[in-house]
C-alpha positions as CSV (number, residue, x, y, z in Angstrom):
1,M,-0.2,0.2,0.1
2,S,1.4,3.4,-0.7
3,H,1.6,6.1,1.6
4,P,0.3,9.8,1.3
5,R,2.8,12.3,0.3
6,A,3.0,15.8,0.9
7,I,2.8,17.9,-2.4
8,N,4.4,21.4,-3.0
9,P,2.9,23.2,-6.1
10,V,4.8,26.1,-5.6
11,A,8.4,24.1,-5.9
12,A,6.8,22.3,-8.7
13,L,6.1,25.6,-10.8
14,D,9.8,26.8,-9.8
15,A,11.0,23.5,-11.3
16,L,8.8,23.8,-14.3
17,A,9.7,27.7,-15.0
18,P,12.9,27.0,-17.2
19,L,10.9,24.9,-19.3
20,R,8.0,27.2,-19.5
21,A,10.4,29.9,-20.5
22,A,12.0,27.7,-23.4
23,V,8.9,26.7,-25.0
24,A,7.1,30.2,-24.7
25,E,10.1,31.6,-26.8
26,R,9.5,29.4,-29.6
27,C,5.9,30.1,-29.8
28,E,4.1,32.7,-32.2
29,P,2.7,35.4,-30.4
30,A,-1.0,34.7,-31.1
31,E,-0.6,31.1,-30.0
32,I,1.3,31.5,-26.7
33,A,-1.5,31.8,-24.6
34,S,-3.1,28.5,-25.7
35,T,0.1,26.6,-25.1
36,Y,0.7,24.3,-22.1
37,L,3.1,22.0,-20.4
38,V,0.9,18.8,-19.8
39,G,0.6,15.3,-18.3
40,G,3.7,13.9,-17.0
41,V,6.0,16.6,-16.7
42,V,3.9,18.6,-14.4
43,R,3.1,15.4,-12.2
44,D,6.8,14.7,-12.0
45,A,7.3,18.3,-11.2
46,L,4.8,17.8,-8.1
47,I,6.4,14.7,-6.8
48,D,10.0,15.9,-7.2
49,R,10.9,13.5,-9.9
50,P,13.6,13.9,-12.6
51,L,12.0,16.0,-15.7
52,L,12.9,13.9,-18.6
53,D,9.9,13.7,-20.8
54,L,8.2,17.1,-21.9
55,D,4.6,17.0,-23.3
56,I,3.1,20.2,-24.8
57,A,-0.6,20.7,-25.7
58,T,-0.8,23.7,-28.1
59,S,-3.3,25.5,-30.5
60,A,-0.2,26.1,-32.8
61,D,1.1,23.8,-35.6
62,P,2.5,20.9,-33.7
63,E,5.2,20.2,-36.6
64,S,6.6,23.9,-36.4
65,L,6.8,24.1,-32.8
66,A,8.3,20.4,-32.7
67,R,10.8,21.3,-35.3
68,S,11.8,24.5,-33.2
69,L,12.3,22.6,-30.4
70,A,14.1,19.9,-31.9
71,R,16.8,22.4,-32.8
72,A,17.0,23.4,-29.3
73,V,18.0,20.0,-28.1
74,D,19.8,18.6,-31.0
75,G,17.0,16.5,-31.7
76,T,14.9,15.0,-34.6
77,A,11.1,15.7,-35.1
78,F,8.7,13.2,-36.4
79,P,5.0,12.6,-36.5
80,L,3.3,10.2,-34.2
81,G,0.8,8.3,-36.1
82,D,-0.9,9.4,-39.4
83,D,-3.0,12.3,-38.5
84,F,-0.1,14.8,-37.8
85,G,-2.0,15.8,-34.8
86,C,1.2,14.7,-32.5
87,W,4.7,15.1,-33.2
88,R,7.9,13.9,-31.1
89,V,11.2,15.1,-30.7
90,A,13.9,12.5,-29.8
91,V,16.7,13.8,-28.3
92,T,19.8,12.7,-29.9
93,H,22.8,14.4,-27.9
94,D,24.2,12.2,-25.0
95,H,23.7,14.6,-22.0
96,S,27.3,14.8,-21.6
97,A,27.3,18.2,-22.7
98,E,24.8,21.0,-22.7
99,A,22.2,21.2,-25.2
100,P,21.9,24.2,-27.5
101,D,19.2,25.4,-24.9
102,P,20.4,24.7,-21.4
103,R,17.1,25.1,-19.9
104,L,16.2,21.7,-21.9
105,D,19.3,19.9,-21.0
106,T,17.8,16.9,-19.0
107,I,15.0,16.5,-21.3
108,H,15.2,13.1,-23.3
109,Q,11.9,13.2,-25.2
110,I,9.3,16.0,-26.1
111,D,5.7,15.3,-27.7
112,V,3.9,18.3,-29.1
113,C,0.2,17.6,-29.6
114,A,-2.5,19.7,-30.9
115,L,-5.0,20.7,-28.0
116,V,-8.1,18.1,-28.0
117,G,-11.2,20.0,-28.7
118,G,-9.2,23.0,-29.1
119,M,-9.4,24.1,-25.7
120,I,-7.4,22.9,-22.5
121,S,-10.4,22.1,-20.5
122,S,-11.3,19.5,-23.2
123,D,-7.9,18.2,-23.7
124,L,-7.4,17.6,-19.9
125,A,-10.9,15.8,-19.9
126,H,-9.7,13.3,-22.6
127,R,-6.6,12.2,-20.7
128,D,-6.1,8.9,-19.0
129,L,-5.8,9.5,-15.2
130,T,-6.2,12.5,-13.2
131,L,-2.4,12.6,-12.3
132,N,-2.0,13.2,-15.8
133,A,-4.8,15.7,-16.6
134,L,-2.6,18.6,-15.1
135,A,-1.6,21.6,-17.2
136,V,0.5,24.9,-16.7
137,P,0.3,27.5,-19.3
138,V,3.8,28.6,-20.9
139,A,3.0,32.2,-20.6
140,G,1.2,34.5,-18.1
141,A,0.9,33.6,-14.2
142,P,2.4,30.4,-13.2
143,T,-0.3,28.0,-12.1
144,I,-1.4,24.6,-12.2
145,L,-4.8,23.8,-13.8
146,D,-6.4,20.7,-12.0
147,E,-10.0,20.6,-12.8
148,H,-10.0,16.6,-12.0
149,H,-8.2,16.8,-8.8
150,G,-5.2,15.1,-9.8
151,I,-3.1,16.8,-7.0
152,D,-5.4,15.4,-4.3
153,D,-5.1,12.3,-6.0
154,L,-1.2,12.3,-5.8
155,E,-1.3,13.3,-2.1
156,R,-3.2,10.5,-1.1
157,G,-1.2,8.0,-3.3
158,M,-4.0,6.9,-5.7
159,V,-4.3,6.4,-9.3
160,R,-7.7,7.0,-10.7
161,M,-9.3,7.4,-14.0
162,V,-10.6,10.7,-15.5
163,A,-13.3,8.8,-17.0
164,A,-14.0,5.1,-18.1
165,S,-14.4,6.1,-21.8
166,G,-10.8,7.0,-21.8
167,F,-10.0,3.2,-21.7
168,D,-12.3,2.7,-24.9
169,D,-10.6,5.4,-26.8
170,D,-7.1,3.7,-26.2
171,P,-7.1,0.2,-24.6
172,L,-3.3,1.0,-24.0
173,R,-4.3,3.2,-21.1
174,M,-5.4,-0.1,-19.1
175,L,-1.6,-1.3,-19.0
176,R,-0.3,2.3,-18.2
177,V,-2.5,2.2,-15.2
178,A,-0.4,-0.6,-13.8
179,R,2.8,0.8,-14.9
180,I,2.4,4.4,-13.7
181,A,0.9,2.8,-10.3
182,H,4.1,0.5,-10.0
183,V,6.5,3.0,-11.1
184,L,5.2,5.9,-8.6
185,D,4.3,3.3,-5.8
186,L,0.9,4.2,-5.6
187,D,-2.8,2.4,-5.1
188,I,-5.3,2.0,-8.0
189,D,-8.6,3.3,-7.3
190,P,-11.2,0.6,-6.8
191,A,-13.7,2.2,-9.5
192,T,-10.6,2.4,-11.9
193,V,-10.0,-1.2,-11.3
194,A,-13.6,-2.2,-12.1
195,A,-13.6,-0.1,-15.1
196,V,-10.3,-1.9,-16.2
197,R,-11.6,-5.1,-15.5
198,A,-14.9,-4.9,-17.5
199,R,-12.5,-4.1,-20.5
200,A,-9.7,-6.4,-19.9
201,A,-10.3,-8.5,-23.0
202,R,-9.4,-5.3,-25.0
203,A,-5.9,-5.2,-23.4
204,C,-4.4,-7.0,-26.2
205,E,-5.6,-4.5,-29.2
206,P,-3.0,-2.0,-29.4
207,A,0.1,-2.5,-31.5
208,G,2.6,-5.1,-30.0
209,E,5.4,-2.7,-29.8
210,R,3.0,-0.3,-27.7
211,I,2.3,-3.0,-25.5
212,F,5.8,-4.0,-25.1
213,A,7.1,-0.6,-24.5
214,E,4.7,-0.3,-21.6
215,L,5.4,-3.6,-20.4
216,T,9.4,-2.9,-20.5
217,L,8.9,0.0,-18.2
218,L,6.9,-1.9,-15.9
219,L,9.4,-4.9,-15.8
220,T,12.6,-3.0,-15.6
221,H,11.5,-0.7,-12.6
222,P,12.5,-2.3,-9.3
223,E,10.0,-4.8,-7.7
224,S,8.7,-6.0,-11.2
225,R,6.9,-8.7,-9.4
226,R,4.6,-6.1,-7.9
227,G,4.2,-4.6,-11.2
228,W,3.0,-7.9,-12.6
229,R,0.7,-8.4,-9.6
230,L,-1.2,-5.1,-10.7
231,L,-1.7,-6.1,-13.9
232,E,-3.5,-9.3,-12.3
233,E,-5.2,-7.1,-10.0
234,L,-6.8,-5.4,-13.2
235,G,-7.2,-8.8,-15.0
236,I,-5.0,-7.9,-17.7
237,D,-2.3,-10.2,-17.3
238,A,-3.9,-13.2,-18.6
239,V,-5.0,-11.3,-22.0
240,L,-1.6,-10.0,-22.5
241,L,0.3,-13.2,-21.4
242,P,-2.0,-16.1,-21.8
243,E,0.7,-18.8,-21.8
244,L,2.0,-17.6,-18.3
245,D,-1.8,-17.4,-17.1
246,S,-2.0,-21.2,-18.2
247,C,0.7,-22.0,-15.8
248,R,-1.8,-21.4,-12.8
249,G,-2.5,-24.4,-10.7
250,I,0.1,-26.7,-12.5
251,A,1.7,-28.5,-9.7
252,Q,5.2,-29.2,-9.9
253,S,7.2,-32.1,-8.1
254,R,8.2,-32.5,-4.6
255,F,11.3,-30.2,-5.2
256,H,9.2,-27.3,-5.6
257,H,6.7,-25.4,-3.2
258,L,4.9,-23.3,-5.8
259,D,3.0,-24.0,-8.8
260,V,4.4,-23.0,-12.2
261,H,2.7,-19.6,-12.3
262,D,3.9,-18.5,-9.0
263,H,7.3,-20.2,-9.2
264,T,7.8,-17.9,-12.3
265,L,6.9,-14.7,-10.5
266,A,9.4,-16.0,-7.8
267,V,12.2,-16.3,-10.4
268,L,11.3,-12.9,-11.8
269,D,11.8,-11.5,-8.4
270,N,15.1,-13.5,-7.7
271,C,16.7,-12.4,-11.1
272,E,15.9,-8.9,-10.3
273,D,17.8,-9.1,-7.0
274,V,20.7,-10.9,-8.2
275,L,21.1,-8.3,-11.0
276,G,20.9,-5.5,-8.6
277,A,23.3,-7.4,-6.0
278,H,25.4,-9.5,-7.9
279,G,28.3,-8.7,-5.8
280,F,26.4,-10.4,-3.1
281,W,24.9,-13.7,-4.7
282,L,28.1,-13.9,-7.1
283,P,31.1,-12.5,-5.4
284,L,34.3,-12.4,-7.5
285,P,37.8,-13.3,-6.4
286,D,39.8,-10.5,-5.1
287,E,41.8,-10.4,-8.3
288,P,43.3,-7.2,-10.1
289,G,40.7,-5.8,-12.5
290,L,38.3,-8.6,-12.2
291,R,35.6,-6.7,-10.5
292,D,36.0,-3.7,-12.9
293,S,35.2,-6.1,-16.1
294,V,31.6,-6.7,-14.8
295,A,29.1,-4.7,-17.1
296,L,25.7,-5.8,-18.2
297,D,23.9,-3.4,-20.4
298,D,20.3,-2.5,-20.7
299,E,19.3,-5.2,-23.3
300,Q,21.1,-8.0,-21.2
301,R,19.0,-6.8,-18.3
302,L,16.0,-6.9,-20.1
303,A,16.6,-10.3,-21.6
304,I,17.2,-11.8,-18.2
305,I,13.6,-10.3,-16.8
306,L,11.8,-11.7,-19.9
307,A,13.9,-14.9,-19.7
308,A,12.5,-15.2,-16.2
309,L,9.0,-14.8,-17.3
310,C,9.1,-17.2,-20.1
311,H,11.7,-19.8,-19.0
312,D,8.8,-22.3,-17.7
313,L,6.1,-21.7,-20.2
314,G,6.7,-25.0,-21.8
315,K,5.7,-26.9,-18.5
316,P,1.9,-27.0,-19.0
317,G,2.3,-28.6,-22.4
318,T,5.1,-31.5,-21.1
319,R,3.7,-32.3,-17.7
320,A,3.5,-35.8,-17.1
321,L,3.5,-38.4,-14.3
322,R,6.1,-41.0,-14.2
323,P,5.2,-44.7,-13.2
324,D,6.5,-44.1,-9.7
325,G,4.3,-41.0,-9.5
326,R,6.6,-38.5,-9.6
327,V,5.9,-35.3,-12.0
328,S,8.2,-34.5,-14.9
329,F,8.4,-31.7,-17.6
330,V,10.9,-33.5,-20.1
331,G,11.3,-31.2,-22.9
332,H,9.6,-28.0,-21.5
333,D,13.0,-26.2,-22.4
334,V,12.7,-27.0,-26.1
335,T,8.9,-26.3,-26.1
336,G,9.7,-22.9,-24.1
337,R,11.8,-21.6,-27.2
338,A,8.8,-22.0,-29.7
339,I,6.6,-20.4,-27.2
340,V,9.1,-17.4,-26.8
341,D,9.0,-17.1,-30.8
342,D,5.3,-16.7,-30.5
343,I,5.6,-13.9,-27.9
344,A,8.4,-12.1,-30.0
345,D,6.2,-12.1,-33.0
346,R,3.4,-10.7,-30.9
347,W,5.4,-8.1,-29.2
348,R,7.5,-7.3,-32.3
349,W,10.9,-8.1,-30.7
350,S,14.0,-7.2,-32.4
351,N,15.7,-10.3,-33.7
352,A,18.8,-9.8,-31.1
353,L,16.4,-9.8,-28.2
354,R,14.3,-13.0,-29.5
355,L,17.6,-14.8,-30.0
356,R,18.8,-13.8,-26.5
357,V,15.8,-14.8,-24.8
358,R,14.9,-18.1,-26.6
359,T,18.6,-19.2,-26.1
360,L,18.1,-18.6,-22.2
361,V,14.8,-20.1,-22.1
362,G,16.0,-23.3,-24.2
363,T,19.4,-23.7,-22.1
364,H,18.0,-22.6,-18.5
365,L,18.8,-26.1,-17.2
366,A,22.4,-26.6,-18.5
367,L,24.0,-25.0,-15.6
368,G,22.3,-27.2,-13.0
369,F,23.5,-30.2,-15.2
370,L,26.9,-29.6,-14.5
371,L,26.3,-30.5,-10.9
372,H,25.7,-34.2,-12.0
373,G,29.3,-34.5,-13.5
374,P,32.7,-33.0,-13.2
375,R,32.7,-29.3,-12.0
376,D,36.5,-28.8,-13.2
377,L,37.6,-25.9,-15.1
378,R,37.2,-28.3,-18.3
379,S,33.8,-28.7,-17.8
380,R,33.1,-25.1,-17.2
381,W,35.1,-23.9,-20.1
382,H,32.8,-26.3,-22.2
383,W,29.7,-24.9,-20.6
384,L,30.8,-21.3,-21.4
385,R,31.5,-22.2,-25.2
386,D,28.1,-23.9,-25.5
387,I,25.9,-21.0,-23.8
388,A,28.0,-18.2,-25.7
389,P,27.0,-15.4,-26.0
390,V,24.6,-15.0,-23.0
391,A,26.8,-16.5,-20.3
392,P,26.3,-14.0,-17.8
393,E,22.5,-13.8,-18.3
394,A,22.4,-17.3,-18.2
395,V,24.1,-17.5,-14.7
396,I,21.6,-15.2,-13.3
397,L,18.8,-16.9,-14.6
398,S,19.9,-20.2,-13.4
399,V,20.4,-18.8,-9.6
400,G,17.1,-16.8,-9.8
401,D,15.5,-20.3,-10.8
402,R,17.3,-22.5,-8.1
403,L,16.5,-20.1,-5.4
404,A,13.0,-20.3,-6.1
405,T,12.9,-24.0,-5.5
406,A,12.0,-25.2,-2.0
407,G,9.8,-28.1,-1.8
408,P,9.9,-30.8,0.8
409,D,12.5,-32.9,-1.0
410,D,14.6,-30.3,-1.7
411,R,18.0,-29.9,0.3
412,R,19.8,-26.4,0.9
413,R,23.0,-27.9,0.6
414,W,21.7,-28.7,-3.0
415,V,21.3,-24.7,-3.3
416,R,24.8,-24.2,-2.0
417,A,26.3,-26.6,-4.7
418,H,24.4,-24.7,-7.3
419,L,25.7,-21.4,-6.0
420,E,29.3,-22.5,-5.9
421,I,29.2,-23.6,-9.5
422,A,27.6,-20.7,-10.6
423,R,30.1,-18.4,-8.8
424,A,33.0,-20.4,-10.4
425,V,31.6,-20.0,-14.0
426,W,30.7,-16.4,-13.2
427,S,34.3,-15.6,-12.5
428,D,35.5,-17.8,-15.5
429,H,33.6,-15.4,-17.6
430,W,34.4,-12.3,-16.4
431,R,38.2,-13.4,-16.6
432,E,37.8,-13.9,-20.0
433,V,36.3,-10.5,-20.6
434,R,39.2,-9.2,-18.5
435,D,41.8,-11.0,-20.2
436,G,40.5,-12.2,-23.7
437,L,40.8,-15.7,-24.9
438,P,44.1,-17.4,-25.1
439,T,45.7,-16.6,-28.7
440,P,45.8,-19.7,-30.5
441,L,49.3,-21.4,-30.4
442,L,48.5,-22.9,-33.9
443,D,46.4,-21.7,-36.6
444,G,44.2,-23.8,-39.0
445,A,46.7,-23.8,-41.6
446,E,49.5,-24.6,-39.6
447,L,47.3,-27.6,-38.0
448,I,46.4,-28.8,-41.6
449,V,50.1,-29.1,-42.4
450,L,51.1,-30.5,-39.1
451,A,48.3,-33.3,-38.9
452,D,48.5,-34.0,-42.8
453,I,44.8,-33.5,-43.3
454,A,42.7,-31.8,-45.9
455,P,40.5,-28.6,-45.0
456,G,37.2,-29.9,-43.4
457,P,35.5,-30.4,-40.2
458,R,38.5,-32.2,-38.5
459,V,40.4,-29.3,-38.5
460,G,37.6,-27.4,-36.6
461,E,37.8,-30.4,-34.0
462,L,41.7,-30.0,-33.7
463,V,41.3,-26.2,-33.2
464,R,38.4,-26.7,-30.6
465,A,40.6,-29.0,-28.8
466,L,43.7,-27.0,-28.7
467,A,41.8,-24.1,-27.5
468,E,40.5,-26.2,-24.5
469,A,43.9,-27.7,-23.8
470,Q,45.1,-24.0,-23.6
471,A,42.2,-22.5,-21.3
472,V,42.8,-25.5,-18.8
473,G,46.4,-24.9,-18.8
474,E,47.5,-28.6,-20.4
475,V,49.3,-26.7,-23.2
476,Q,51.5,-23.6,-22.9
477,S,53.8,-23.4,-25.7
478,R,54.1,-24.1,-29.4
479,V,55.9,-27.2,-28.6
480,D,53.0,-28.3,-26.4
481,A,50.7,-27.5,-28.7
482,E,52.3,-29.7,-31.7
483,D,52.7,-32.5,-29.4
484,L,49.2,-32.7,-28.4
485,V,48.1,-32.5,-32.1
486,R,50.3,-35.3,-33.1
487,Q,48.6,-37.2,-29.8
488,L,45.1,-36.7,-31.0
489,V,45.8,-37.6,-34.7
490,N,47.7,-40.7,-33.6
491,G,44.6,-41.6,-31.7
492,S,46.3,-41.2,-28.4
493,T,45.4,-38.5,-25.8
494,A,48.0,-39.6,-23.0
495,P,49.9,-36.4,-21.7
496,R,53.5,-35.8,-22.9
497,P,56.1,-37.1,-20.5
């Protein structure tokens, strides 16, 4: 439950003053009186959040104002949709240096839209939530227009719709209710919940990329499991991701304490925590430069979160009872890859993100399998080669999955063993990042001559065998490498005396 918060409109107007001035200077005199800062930028100023996105409603020509603002931020202006009623400015400078207009230096994106109905009162009445139905004129006395009591809702920590018809106008707003409530740590007004639930079936109507953009904001904000539970509260989780909803009530083996659905959300929570505190869960040895080598970009982080949501979606279709009464899900990792493809098509993922997530889902059991055999450097090296290029993501997903398993037949010592192997391969990977892979002691052409073989698959096998031997320290010189190749070609792998 959210907590009431103090709102300071005077401080908010002070924070907005530079933006008002910057926009006003670019308006024609006849239109300056009907140009407003609206929506999120006013809301964020009221709750003292960084002002990153600037929304403007105007009676002016949106294109002209957008292009003028684009020049002020080194940005690019383009229309949103086909009616040219709204233009967006994407800021292209990296914020390491000041924008041409320093007053706009913090802004990452600007939307300029025509006033709905030609009047600010009509425009605000058509907005989704009361906390977004706020406006500040760019000229004249500084004041906040709040006809729908959005400031009161902010003070009491509540997300409330302006009108239920807003969800009919754009069903994406239903998803935005959960996202804003989650990101701002607010509760959702019961009447708003009821209005969304009555229309939940329409939540899948917006374009897939729009849905995914909102989900990304929700899932990449801290405590993403809470965000997903808000989607459940609104009744739209099953519409957006029916594959996860089908996991409800799917009982697992006695090694698990949760059904597949709740296990999935626990994995999501665990992965997020490991991402945020990998120094705790996956500590690295105190070696020069090793900890400095750790770096995960936003695409990798998103892939981990999505893989956590998707990793067990193949279980409902593969659940079986063995003759001894035990539950199994043989092949759910393979089935899961095909399900990822369906979701990627629906939400218009990039090819790179699709490949990364389907690889993680298809290999999420692989690290655990290492516990059933040798755990030495050679075995870990093979795992890293097989899992590339998603090794760090795979380690985090595997740890998050293992920590979410605590049934009556499970043992904490098995969890400890899993963490030990995860920490070992995590260290191996970041050593490779720091040091690079060993330079081959013999290249393919030299191997062909030494082994007296024709170009073909056998050369690749020898290259891999030599790389493996170098990685585990069995060969350290060119002479060692030549001896190993001769042994392999002659059918003997006995070590050199």
